DSSP file (Angstrom, degrees, kcal/mol; ACC not computed):
  #  RESIDUE AA STRUCTURE BP1 BP2  ACC     N-H-->O    O-->H-N    N-H-->O    O-->H-N    TCO  KAPPA ALPHA  PHI   PSI    X-CA   Y-CA   Z-CA
    1    1 A I              0   0    0      0, 0.0     2,-1.2     0, 0.0     5,-0.0   0.000 360.0 360.0 360.0 125.6   11.5   13.6  -14.9
    2    2 A N        +     0   0    0      4,-0.0     2,-0.4     5,-0.0     0, 0.0  -0.668 360.0 137.9 -95.6  77.8   13.7   15.7  -17.2
    3    3 A W    >>  -     0   0    0     -2,-1.2     3,-2.1     1,-0.1     4,-0.5  -0.982  50.1-139.8-131.1 122.8   13.8   19.0  -15.3
    4    4 A S  G >4 S+     0   0    0     -2,-0.4     3,-0.7     1,-0.3     4,-0.3   0.658  95.2  60.6 -61.3 -29.8   16.9   20.8  -15.0
    5    5 A P  G 3> S+     0   0    0      0, 0.0     4,-0.6     0, 0.0     3,-0.5   0.690  98.0  64.6 -65.6 -20.2   16.7   22.1  -11.3
    6    6 A L  G <4 S+     0   0    0     -3,-2.1     3,-0.5     1,-0.2    -2,-0.2   0.843  96.0  57.5 -73.7 -27.5   16.5   18.4  -10.3
    7    7 A Y  T << S+     0   0    0     -3,-0.7    -1,-0.2    -4,-0.5    -3,-0.1   0.554  89.5  72.6 -77.3 -11.1   20.1   17.9  -11.6
    8    8 A V  T  4 S+     0   0    0     -3,-0.5    -1,-0.2    -4,-0.3    -2,-0.1   0.872  87.6  68.0 -67.4 -37.2   21.6   20.5   -9.4
    9    9 A V  S  < S-     0   0    0     -4,-0.6     5,-0.1    -3,-0.5    -1,-0.0  -0.726  94.6-118.0 -81.1 125.6   21.3   18.5   -6.4
   10   10 A P    >>  -     0   0    0      0, 0.0     4,-1.6     0, 0.0     3,-0.7  -0.312  22.7-114.9 -66.2 151.8   23.6   15.4   -6.5
   11   11 A G  H 3> S+     0   0    0      1,-0.2     4,-2.1     2,-0.2     5,-0.1   0.788 113.5  57.4 -54.8 -34.3   21.9   11.9   -6.4
   12   12 A I  H 3> S+     0   0    0      2,-0.2     4,-2.7     1,-0.2    -1,-0.2   0.900 104.3  51.2 -66.1 -39.1   23.3   11.0   -3.0
   13   13 A V  H <> S+     0   0    0     -3,-0.7     4,-2.9     1,-0.2     5,-0.2   0.944 111.4  49.6 -64.2 -44.8   21.7   14.2   -1.4
   14   14 A W  H  X S+     0   0    0     -4,-1.6     4,-2.1     1,-0.2    -1,-0.2   0.872 110.3  50.1 -62.7 -35.8   18.3   13.2   -2.9
   15   15 A L  H  X S+     0   0    0     -4,-2.1     4,-2.0     2,-0.2    -2,-0.2   0.933 111.4  47.5 -66.9 -44.5   18.7    9.6   -1.6
   16   16 A L  H  X S+     0   0    0     -4,-2.7     4,-2.4     1,-0.2     5,-0.2   0.907 112.8  50.4 -65.8 -38.9   19.5   10.9    2.0
   17   17 A L  H  X S+     0   0    0     -4,-2.9     4,-2.7    -5,-0.2    -1,-0.2   0.936 111.1  48.0 -62.2 -42.5   16.5   13.3    1.8
   18   18 A K  H  X S+     0   0    0     -4,-2.1     4,-2.0    -5,-0.2    -1,-0.2   0.813 111.7  49.7 -71.2 -29.1   14.2   10.6    0.8
   19   19 A M  H  X S+     0   0    0     -4,-2.0     4,-2.2     2,-0.2    -1,-0.2   0.861 110.9  48.6 -72.3 -36.3   15.5    8.3    3.5
   20   20 A C  H  X S+     0   0    0     -4,-2.4     4,-3.3     2,-0.2     5,-0.2   0.946 112.2  51.0 -67.6 -45.2   15.1   10.9    6.2
   21   21 A F  H  X S+     0   0    0     -4,-2.7     4,-2.8    -5,-0.2    -2,-0.2   0.947 111.5  45.0 -52.9 -53.6   11.5   11.7    4.9
   22   22 A F  H  X S+     0   0    0     -4,-2.0     4,-3.0     2,-0.2     5,-0.2   0.861 112.1  53.2 -62.2 -39.3   10.5    8.0    4.9
   23   23 A F  H  X S+     0   0    0     -4,-2.2     4,-2.8     2,-0.2     5,-0.3   0.957 110.9  46.5 -57.4 -48.1   12.1    7.5    8.4
   24   24 A F  H  X S+     0   0    0     -4,-3.3     4,-2.7     1,-0.2    -2,-0.2   0.939 113.5  49.4 -65.3 -39.7   10.1   10.5    9.8
   25   25 A V  H  X S+     0   0    0     -4,-2.8     4,-2.6    -5,-0.2    -1,-0.2   0.923 113.6  44.6 -60.4 -45.1    6.9    9.2    8.1
   26   26 A F  H  X S+     0   0    0     -4,-3.0     4,-2.5     2,-0.2     5,-0.2   0.925 116.1  48.4 -68.4 -40.8    7.3    5.6    9.5
   27   27 A S  H  X S+     0   0    0     -4,-2.8     4,-1.8    -5,-0.2    -2,-0.2   0.911 110.6  50.5 -64.9 -39.6    8.2    7.0   13.0
   28   28 A W  H  X S+     0   0    0     -4,-2.7     4,-1.7    -5,-0.3     5,-0.2   0.947 112.4  46.2 -61.2 -48.3    5.3    9.3   13.0
   29   29 A V  H  X S+     0   0    0     -4,-2.6     4,-2.2     1,-0.2    -2,-0.2   0.894 111.4  50.9 -58.2 -40.4    2.9    6.5   12.1
   30   30 A K  H  < S+     0   0    0     -4,-2.5    -1,-0.2     1,-0.2    -2,-0.2   0.827 111.4  49.2 -66.9 -30.8    4.3    4.2   14.6
   31   31 A A  H  < S+     0   0    0     -4,-1.8    -1,-0.2    -5,-0.2    -2,-0.2   0.787 119.1  37.7 -80.1 -27.8    4.0    6.8   17.3
   32   32 A T  H  < S+     0   0    0     -4,-1.7    -2,-0.2    -5,-0.2    -1,-0.2   0.680  96.8  81.5-103.2 -21.2    0.4    7.7   16.4
   33   33 A V  S  < S-     0   0    0     -4,-2.2     2,-0.0    -5,-0.2     0, 0.0  -0.731  83.5-118.9 -86.7 133.3   -1.2    4.4   15.5
   34   34 A P        -     0   0    0      0, 0.0     2,-0.4     0, 0.0    -2,-0.1  -0.324  26.3-111.1 -69.4 157.3   -2.3    2.4   18.6
   35   35 A R        -     0   0    0     -2,-0.0     2,-0.4     1,-0.0    -5,-0.0  -0.687  29.4-142.6 -87.9 140.6   -0.8   -1.0   19.2
   36   36 A Y        -     0   0    0     -2,-0.4     2,-0.1     4,-0.0    -1,-0.0  -0.806  10.6-129.3 -99.4 138.0   -3.2   -4.0   18.8
   37   37 A R     >  -     0   0    0     -2,-0.4     4,-2.5     1,-0.1     3,-0.2  -0.379  32.3-102.7 -78.6 169.6   -3.0   -7.0   21.0
   38   38 A Y  H  > S+     0   0    0      1,-0.2     4,-2.4     2,-0.2     5,-0.2   0.895 121.4  49.0 -70.7 -36.4   -2.9  -10.4   19.4
   39   39 A D  H  > S+     0   0    0      2,-0.2     4,-1.7     1,-0.2    -1,-0.2   0.814 110.2  53.3 -69.4 -25.2   -6.5  -11.3   19.9
   40   40 A Q  H  > S+     0   0    0      2,-0.2     4,-2.5    -3,-0.2    -2,-0.2   0.882 109.7  47.5 -69.8 -42.8   -7.5   -7.8   18.5
   41   41 A L  H  X S+     0   0    0     -4,-2.5     4,-2.4     2,-0.2    -2,-0.2   0.906 111.8  51.1 -66.3 -40.6   -5.5   -8.5   15.3
   42   42 A M  H  X S+     0   0    0     -4,-2.4     4,-2.6     2,-0.2     5,-0.3   0.929 113.0  45.8 -59.9 -45.6   -7.1  -12.1   15.1
   43   43 A R  H  X S+     0   0    0     -4,-1.7     4,-3.1     1,-0.2     5,-0.4   0.921 113.5  49.1 -63.6 -44.7  -10.6  -10.6   15.4
   44   44 A L  H  X>S+     0   0    0     -4,-2.5     5,-1.9     1,-0.2     4,-1.7   0.900 111.7  48.7 -62.3 -39.1   -9.7   -7.9   12.9
   45   45 A G  I  <>S+     0   0    0     -4,-2.4     5,-2.3     3,-0.2    -2,-0.2   0.893 118.5  37.9 -69.3 -42.0   -8.4  -10.4   10.5
   46   46 A W  I  <5S+     0   0    0     -4,-2.6    -2,-0.2     3,-0.2    -3,-0.2   0.898 124.0  37.5 -77.7 -39.5  -11.3  -12.8   10.6
   47   47 A K  I  <5S+     0   0    0     -4,-3.1    -3,-0.2    -5,-0.3    -2,-0.2   0.710 133.9  12.7 -89.3 -16.7  -14.1  -10.3   10.9
   48   48 A V  I  X5S+     0   0    0     -4,-1.7     4,-2.2    -5,-0.4     5,-0.2   0.751 124.1  44.0-117.8 -61.2  -12.9   -7.6    8.6
   49   49 A F  I  ><S+     0   0    0     -5,-1.9     4,-2.7     2,-0.2     5,-0.3   0.921 113.4  50.5 -63.6 -49.0  -10.0   -8.5    6.4
   50   50 A L  H  ><S+     0   0    0     -5,-2.3     4,-2.8    -6,-0.2     5,-0.3   0.968 113.3  42.8 -55.9 -57.0  -11.3  -12.0    5.3
   51   51 A P  H  > S+     0   0    0      0, 0.0     4,-3.0     0, 0.0    -1,-0.2   0.939 115.2  52.3 -61.7 -38.8  -14.8  -10.9    4.2
   52   52 A V  H  X S+     0   0    0     -4,-2.2     4,-2.6     1,-0.2    -2,-0.2   0.934 112.6  44.1 -56.7 -47.4  -13.3   -7.8    2.5
   53   53 A S  H  X S+     0   0    0     -4,-2.7     4,-2.2    -5,-0.2    -1,-0.2   0.910 113.3  50.2 -69.2 -39.7  -10.9   -9.9    0.5
   54   54 A L  H  X S+     0   0    0     -4,-2.8     4,-2.5    -5,-0.3     5,-0.2   0.918 110.4  51.0 -61.4 -45.1  -13.5  -12.5   -0.4
   55   55 A F  H  X S+     0   0    0     -4,-3.0     4,-2.8    -5,-0.3    -2,-0.2   0.950 110.7  48.2 -61.2 -45.6  -15.7   -9.8   -1.5
   56   56 A W  H  X S+     0   0    0     -4,-2.6     4,-2.6     1,-0.2     5,-0.3   0.866 110.3  52.7 -63.3 -36.2  -12.9   -8.3   -3.8
   57   57 A V  H  X S+     0   0    0     -4,-2.2     4,-2.1    -5,-0.2    -1,-0.2   0.934 112.9  43.1 -63.3 -42.3  -12.1  -11.7   -5.2
   58   58 A F  H  X S+     0   0    0     -4,-2.5     4,-2.8     2,-0.2     5,-0.2   0.941 116.5  48.2 -67.3 -45.8  -15.8  -12.3   -6.2
   59   59 A L  H  X S+     0   0    0     -4,-2.8     4,-2.3    -5,-0.2     5,-0.2   0.923 114.3  45.2 -66.0 -42.5  -16.2   -8.7   -7.5
   60   60 A V  H  X S+     0   0    0     -4,-2.6     4,-2.7    -5,-0.2    -1,-0.2   0.900 114.2  47.9 -68.0 -38.3  -13.0   -8.9   -9.6
   61   61 A S  H  X S+     0   0    0     -4,-2.1     4,-2.1    -5,-0.3    -2,-0.2   0.865 112.6  50.8 -67.4 -34.1  -13.8  -12.3  -11.0
   62   62 A G  H  X S+     0   0    0     -4,-2.8     4,-2.1     2,-0.2    -2,-0.2   0.894 110.5  46.8 -68.4 -37.7  -17.3  -11.2  -11.8
   63   63 A V  H  X S+     0   0    0     -4,-2.3     4,-2.4    -5,-0.2     5,-0.2   0.930 114.2  49.8 -68.3 -43.1  -16.0   -8.1  -13.7
   64   64 A L  H  X>S+     0   0    0     -4,-2.7     5,-1.5     2,-0.2     4,-1.0   0.880 111.8  46.9 -60.0 -36.3  -13.5  -10.3  -15.5
   65   65 A M  H  <5S+     0   0    0     -4,-2.1    -1,-0.2     3,-0.2    -2,-0.2   0.903 114.1  48.1 -71.4 -37.6  -16.0  -12.8  -16.5
   66   66 A Y  H  <5S+     0   0    0     -4,-2.1    -2,-0.2     1,-0.2    -1,-0.2   0.862 116.8  42.1 -72.3 -35.5  -18.5  -10.0  -17.7
   67   67 A A  H  <5S-     0   0    0     -4,-2.4    -1,-0.2    -5,-0.2    -2,-0.2   0.594 103.2-133.9 -86.9 -13.1  -15.8   -8.3  -19.7
   68   68 A R  T ><5 -     0   0    0     -4,-1.0     3,-1.0    -5,-0.2     2,-0.3   0.892  35.7-178.2  63.3  40.5  -14.4  -11.6  -21.0
   69   69 A V  T 3 < +     0   0    0     -5,-1.5    -1,-0.2     1,-0.2    -2,-0.1  -0.562  63.5   9.1 -76.8 131.2  -10.8  -10.5  -20.3
   70   70 A G  T 3  S+     0   0    0     -2,-0.3    -1,-0.2     1,-0.2    -2,-0.1   0.395  96.5 117.9  87.1  -4.2   -8.2  -13.0  -21.3
   71   71 A V    <   -     0   0    0     -3,-1.0    -1,-0.2    -6,-0.0     2,-0.1  -0.866  67.0-125.4 -99.4 126.2  -10.6  -15.3  -23.2
   72   72 A P              0   0    0      0, 0.0    -3,-0.0     0, 0.0    -4,-0.0  -0.382 360.0 360.0 -68.0 144.0   -9.8  -15.6  -26.9
   73   73 A A              0   0    0     -2,-0.1    -2,-0.0     0, 0.0    -5,-0.0   0.483 360.0 360.0 -82.8 360.0  -12.7  -14.6  -29.2
């Protein structure tokens, strides 16, 4: 972004501000999101993430086949 007020602050200060911001966000998420046990993670993976990812694979492949993306005419 070519905006002159951004160039007033040195790059190292921007870097440190961004690092502090992301550290704060990660710490906040870690403190507020509950911890899952191993069996809860396995159940979540098999019953939620696997069906959702298979659905997306079929959906994207169907859209690509319908749109004929990547197939020479």
